[in-house]
Steps between C-alpha positions, in 0.01 A plus 500: 500500500532873435212742546473543121486123449234464768285777347530335156411160645185645659415686177536178301260324736249787478505494118378138489282496813157333474410496871191722464249555217650836398764326286228396255436856386852640507724575207807549715549475872659805661759394758665840553773719358783716620820499696576202722705743709205736552438641844157622382230256386162599355221243525180544302180301512487312167604532135276683257460466123843631396684321778337174390600569140865585579567290810632805687351691796368855475539559127142619439328818617598448865858447386503836327386666823763309697773596249404868527519479879842336478614781272370769738696359792808409297473127557600287199246223436793261448608550863180356654323165480135500391259209535138414575336286767310311227719391209231435234241744372157450656213500249401851390781670694567815294 
């Protein structure tokens, strides 16, 4: 199994996971996004409102800050992998 296939398999499992109560309040699980060939990985704490809505990590306010930092150092967002420790939005997480 290739690295891309393995990442997609894990993402598929995350999207339907019901192993903890957080699944009950989610719109979309957030497995991660980015290059499977990345040598740099960013790991956040948990999805917020916009991440839950879109199913992608760091697309809300924190994502805008992260994108501006990437731009300042000349690192394309597409060249890294971004994920969170917790894959579903905790209640009231902004």
